[in-house]
N, C-alpha and C positions, 0 to 999 in steps of 0.2 A: 864635406864631400867624402872624407874617409869613412864616416859612419854609413853612408849610403852604400859604398863599395863593400864594407864589412857585412852589411845586411844581405847583399846580393850573393856573397860568397860564403856566408856563415855555415850553411848546411853542406858545403862542399869542402870544408876544411880537412875532412878525413882523407881527401885525395893527396894531401901533403904530409899530414902527420899520422896517417893510418887510422885505425879504429878509434872511436871515442865512445864514452858511455851513451851518448845520444844516438850515434849510428848503430850501436849494438841493440839498444832498446827498439829502434825502428826495425832492425832485422828480426828481432824476436816477435814484433807485432805482426809479422807476415804469417805466423803460425799460431794456432790457438793453444796457449799453455794455461789458460785460466783454470785454476783448481786441479790441475793435473799433477798431483804430488809425485807419482811414479816417474813421469818424464822429467819433472823438475829436479828430483833427486839424482837422476841419471846425468842430466846436463850439469848439475852442480859438481858431481864427481869428475866428469870429463873436463870441465873448465879448470877446476883446482889442480887436477893432474897436469893439464897442459901448461899451467903456469910454472911447473917445476921441471919439465922434461923437454926434450927436443921433438921435432915434428915426426920423425920416424917412430919414436917410442909412442907418441900420442896415437898415430894411425894404427899401430899394432893393438893398443889398448882399446881403441874405438871399435875395432873389428871383432872384439869379444862378443859372444852370443848374448850376453846379458844386456847389451846396449841396442838390441834389435829395434826397440820402440823409439829410440831417440835418433838413430842414424838418419832415417828419412827426413826428420824434422831439421836436423843440422844441414842436410843436403839442400833442403828447400829454403833455408834462411841464412845460414852462416857457412857458405862454401864458395870456393873460387874454382871454376872449371871442374866442378864435380868433386873436389877434394875439400876437406875441412879447412876453414879459414883459421889458421893457427894464431894469427895476430889477434883476431877478435876473441877467440876462445881464451887465449892467455889473459887478455885484459879483463874479460868477464871473470875469470878465475881470481885475479887479484882483487877485483871489486867484491866478490863473494867472501874473500878472506877478511874483509872489514866487518863482517856480520858476526853477531854473537854465536850463531849456529856453527860457525867454523871452529869455535873453541871445543866443540864436542866431537869434531872429526879428527881422528888420530893422524891421518895423513897431513892435514893442514897444520896441526900442532907441531909435527916434526918439521914441516917446511918452514914454519915460523922460527924454529930454533936455528935452522940453516941460514935464514935471512938475518937473524939476530934482532928481530922486531916483530910485532904482531901482524903488521901488514905493510904494504909498499909505502903508504903515506905516513906511517907512524914514526919514522926516523930517517936518518941519512945513510943507512946501510953501512955504518962504520964498524959493526961487529959481525958475528956470524961466520959461516965457513964458505960463503959464495966465492967463486973465483973473481979476479979483477974484471975479467971480461963480462961475467954475469952481472956484476955490480954496475958496470958502465951501461949495459943495456937497460937494466931496471931503473937506474937514475934518469935516463932519457925518457923512459915510459912515464915515470913519475912527473917529470918536468912538463910533459905534454898533456897530462890528464888532470883535470880539476878534481880535487879531493871531494868536494861536496857532491858533484855529479857521480863520482865513483861510488861513494857510499850509498847514494840514492839508487843507483843501478843494482847494487848488491841487495839492499834491503827490499827494494821494490820487486825484484825478481822473486824473492822468497814469498812475498805477499801475493804476487800474481799467480804463482803456482800452487799456493795453499800450503807451502811448507811452514809458513808462519800465518796463523789465523788472525790477521789484523787487517784493517782497511789501510790503503795507502795514504800517506800524508800528501800535502800539496806539491812538494818538490818531486816526489816519486810519481805521482799521478801525471804531472806535467811531462816528465821524462818519457813515460810510457803512453802519453796521450790518452789516458783513461779518465773517466768521470768519477769524482768522489761522491759516493752516495750520501745524501743528507742524513739518512738513518740506516746505519749498518746493523746487521743482525748480530746481537750480542750473544756470545757463547757462554756456556755454563761456567767456564773458567774465568770469565770477565773480559776476554779478548773479543775481537770482532771479526766476523767472517767477511772475506772479500766479496763484494757484490758482483753480480753477473754482468753489469753494464760495462761494455768494453770501450766505448768511444765517447767523445765529447757530445753534449747535447746538440742536436741539430746538424750533426756531421755524420755522413754515412761511412761505413768501413771502406767501401770502394773508393769514395771521394778522397778520404784521408790517405789511403794507400797510394792512390794515383799521384797525389801531391808529393809524397815522401819517397817514392821508389825511384831508382835509377832505371833508365830505359835503354833498350838496344834496338837498333833499326835492322829489319830484315827486308831484303829486296823482294817486292811482290811482282814487279814487272820492270821493264828496262828503265823507267823513270819514276817509279813509285815505291816508297819504303813504308813498311808497317812499323809503327813505334810500339813496342811491346815491353812491359815492365820486366826487369831482370829476374825477379822472383818467379814470375809466371813462366818465363822461358826456362829457367833452371829446373822447375818442377816438371815441365813437359819433356825437356831433353833428358834429364838425369834420373828422374824418378819414374816417369811413364815411358822413358826411352823412345820418344817419338823423334822422327827426323824433321828437319825444317820443312820438308814438303808436307808432312802430316800436319804440322803446326799451322802452316799457312792455309791448308785446306780447311781446317777447323775455324781458323780466324775469318776466312772468306765466307763460310757458311753462316757463322753466328754474328759476325760484326764485332767491332772492337770492344764495346762495353760488355756485351754478353759473354764474349770469349774470356775476358779478364775476370769478370764476376764468377763465371762457372768454374774457372781454373782455381780461383782462390777458395771457393767452396770445397773443391776437391782437396786442396791442401789441408783444409781444416778437418774434413770428414774422412779422408782416405790418404793420410800422410805417407804411407808406404807405397801407395799406388797399386797394390795387389788387386783390389776389387775392380778398379778402372781398367787395368790391363786385361783382366779376365773377361770383362764385359766387351772389350774391343774385339775379342776373338769371334764374337757372334754378332757384331755390328754395333755401331755407335749411334 
């Protein structure tokens, strides 16, 4: 009986323990990062930085003009009430610290010295110069996060964004719900390029996203609620800056499926929302 209960609650575990590698991978699947090395590098920097600093310092860093391309993507996928989800970004940063690429990043190298180990799962944080409070927080994060999943998130992210030109292995592909191509394109250096296929065979992006997303109800009338995915609402509210009245008007005109599908296409094609907001001035 406990197995049945665990299966029913498995994908909601983050409600108790916070972000997990799986929940972060699902959040990242709401935006199109495939082959986007520039955005991948920016998110890598933001995440590793967040693992070493407090929330106020992260928000100041994220406001830097150099991160203009990644801010709307974070807003659409890894934010709470319009602000960066520090817990998720911090965990992603620690997962990225497990990758070989982190060894070539000066910031992560210095952070490793402060931790006294290569990454969160490499030891018991018995050395280094972290405060006792920092060690306590990191030990709890380590306890709650599976090491295999953490490493898969880090390495899978690099392959997804093209920062590493290799195809995902089975564990990484399962985490990101991507399809491993039978024949990947071999690069001149002997590596393999990540294929363009984004989802499992026979499964649409809309269907997959609807299954994995959290939903929020918006009151349509006195006794009817519209169930809308949180990533769709977040983009409409915080990126397009639409009111709930505007959102419900669009929802009513298009119907649920088309409204969700159109919004997710906009998230992928216009993550900053600039084009869509400009078009709305002359009619939608």
